[in-house]
C-alpha positions as CSV (number, residue, x, y, z in Angstrom):
1,X,112.5,-47.8,24.2
2,X,109.6,-47.7,21.9
3,X,106.6,-50.2,22.9
4,X,106.3,-50.6,19.3
5,X,107.2,-53.7,17.2
6,X,110.1,-53.0,14.4
7,X,108.7,-52.7,11.0
8,X,111.2,-52.9,7.9
9,X,111.5,-49.7,6.1
10,X,110.9,-51.5,2.8
11,X,107.7,-52.3,1.8
12,X,108.8,-55.4,-0.6
13,X,112.6,-55.8,-1.9
14,X,112.9,-53.2,-4.1
15,X,112.9,-54.0,-8.0
16,X,116.3,-53.9,-10.0
17,X,116.3,-50.7,-12.3
18,X,116.7,-52.6,-15.5
19,X,113.6,-54.1,-14.8
20,X,111.2,-53.9,-17.8
21,X,108.2,-53.4,-15.3
22,X,110.2,-50.9,-12.9
23,X,107.7,-48.8,-13.1
24,X,104.8,-50.5,-12.9
25,X,106.2,-52.4,-9.6
26,X,107.5,-48.9,-7.5
27,X,103.8,-48.1,-8.4
28,X,102.2,-51.4,-7.3
29,X,104.3,-51.1,-4.0
30,X,103.4,-47.0,-3.5
31,X,99.9,-48.4,-3.5
32,X,100.3,-51.4,-1.1
33,X,102.1,-48.8,1.2
34,X,98.8,-46.4,0.7
35,X,96.7,-49.4,1.4
36,X,97.9,-50.5,4.4
37,X,98.1,-46.4,6.0
38,X,93.9,-46.8,4.9
39,X,93.3,-50.0,6.8
40,X,95.8,-49.4,9.6
41,X,93.9,-46.1,9.9
42,X,97.5,-44.4,10.2
43,X,98.9,-41.4,7.9
44,X,101.7,-42.2,5.2
45,X,103.4,-39.8,7.6
46,X,104.5,-41.6,10.0
47,X,107.3,-44.4,10.3
48,X,107.2,-46.6,8.8
49,X,105.5,-45.9,5.6
50,X,107.0,-42.5,5.1
51,X,110.4,-44.6,5.2
52,X,108.9,-47.1,2.7
53,X,107.6,-44.5,0.7
54,X,110.6,-42.9,0.6
55,X,112.8,-45.7,-0.3
56,X,110.3,-46.1,-3.5
57,X,111.0,-42.5,-4.3
58,X,114.8,-42.9,-4.3
59,X,114.7,-46.1,-6.5
60,X,112.4,-44.1,-8.9
61,X,114.2,-40.7,-8.4
62,X,117.5,-42.2,-9.5
63,X,115.9,-44.6,-12.5
64,X,115.1,-40.5,-13.8
65,X,111.2,-41.1,-13.3
66,X,110.2,-38.5,-11.1
67,X,111.3,-35.7,-13.6
68,X,108.3,-34.4,-15.9
69,X,108.6,-36.6,-18.9
70,X,108.1,-33.1,-20.7
71,X,111.8,-32.1,-19.8
72,X,113.4,-35.5,-19.9
73,X,116.4,-35.7,-22.4
74,X,115.2,-37.4,-26.0
75,X,116.5,-40.4,-25.3
76,X,115.2,-40.8,-21.6
77,X,112.6,-43.3,-19.9
78,X,108.8,-42.6,-20.3
79,X,107.1,-43.7,-17.4
80,X,106.2,-41.1,-15.4
81,X,106.2,-41.7,-11.3
82,X,106.4,-37.7,-10.9
83,X,104.3,-36.7,-8.3
84,X,101.6,-35.6,-10.7
85,X,102.3,-39.1,-12.8
86,X,101.2,-41.2,-9.6
87,X,98.3,-38.6,-8.9
88,X,97.1,-39.3,-12.2
89,X,97.6,-43.4,-12.5
90,X,96.3,-44.1,-8.6
91,X,93.5,-41.7,-9.1
92,X,92.3,-43.2,-12.3
93,X,92.9,-46.7,-10.9
94,X,90.7,-45.7,-7.5
95,X,88.1,-44.2,-9.7
96,X,88.5,-40.7,-8.2
97,X,88.3,-38.6,-11.9
98,X,85.1,-40.4,-12.4
99,X,83.7,-39.9,-9.2
100,X,84.8,-36.7,-9.7
101,X,82.9,-35.6,-12.7
102,X,79.9,-37.6,-11.5
103,X,76.5,-35.7,-11.8
104,X,75.7,-33.8,-8.7
105,X,72.0,-34.6,-9.1
106,X,72.6,-38.3,-8.8
107,X,74.1,-37.9,-5.2
108,X,77.2,-37.0,-3.4
109,X,80.0,-37.0,-6.1
110,X,82.3,-38.4,-3.4
111,X,82.2,-41.3,-1.0
112,X,83.4,-41.3,2.6
113,X,85.4,-44.0,0.7
114,X,86.9,-41.8,-2.2
115,X,87.5,-38.7,0.1
116,X,90.0,-41.0,2.6
117,X,91.8,-42.2,-0.5
118,X,92.1,-38.1,-1.8
119,X,93.9,-37.7,1.8
120,X,96.5,-40.2,1.2
121,X,96.5,-39.5,-2.6
122,X,97.5,-35.8,-1.3
123,X,99.5,-36.7,1.6
124,X,101.9,-39.0,-1.0
125,X,102.0,-36.0,-3.5
126,X,103.0,-33.8,-1.4
127,X,106.1,-36.0,0.4
128,X,107.2,-36.8,-3.4
129,X,106.6,-33.5,-4.3
130,X,109.0,-31.9,-1.2
131,X,111.2,-35.6,-1.3
132,X,112.0,-34.8,-5.3
133,X,112.5,-30.5,-4.7
134,X,115.1,-31.1,-2.0
135,X,117.0,-34.0,-4.2
136,X,117.0,-31.6,-7.0
137,X,118.5,-28.4,-5.0
138,X,120.9,-30.1,-2.8
139,X,123.9,-29.2,-5.5
140,X,122.2,-25.6,-5.1
141,X,123.4,-25.7,-1.5
142,X,126.4,-28.1,-0.9
């Protein structure tokens, strides 16, 4: 028996795929999970965060948004919830690109907070890429 209380596996109700703000809601929920990880100083690879992120990945995958936008069929959605797309969106939102491009003569380019955000982002990207590869390759082996 576990000592920890039960935590729901989904952070919020998942948006419907036909919701016009679907990708923004998924991105906001991914960010909320990562912020909770940061607040509790827990890695996103552990339960319940991994389960929450996987539910969000599955919703994005089912909507066709994890595929590279340049490789999508004509008429497919243009929103980018691939690992690269998430990295770009969250990196911009968190100011990581600007911090990385700062002049080193003005002081340290990356604060401890930026480094913590980079670690969260790296963990997210690694999991997202692994899930994407596994789901895309599933038919090749089954």
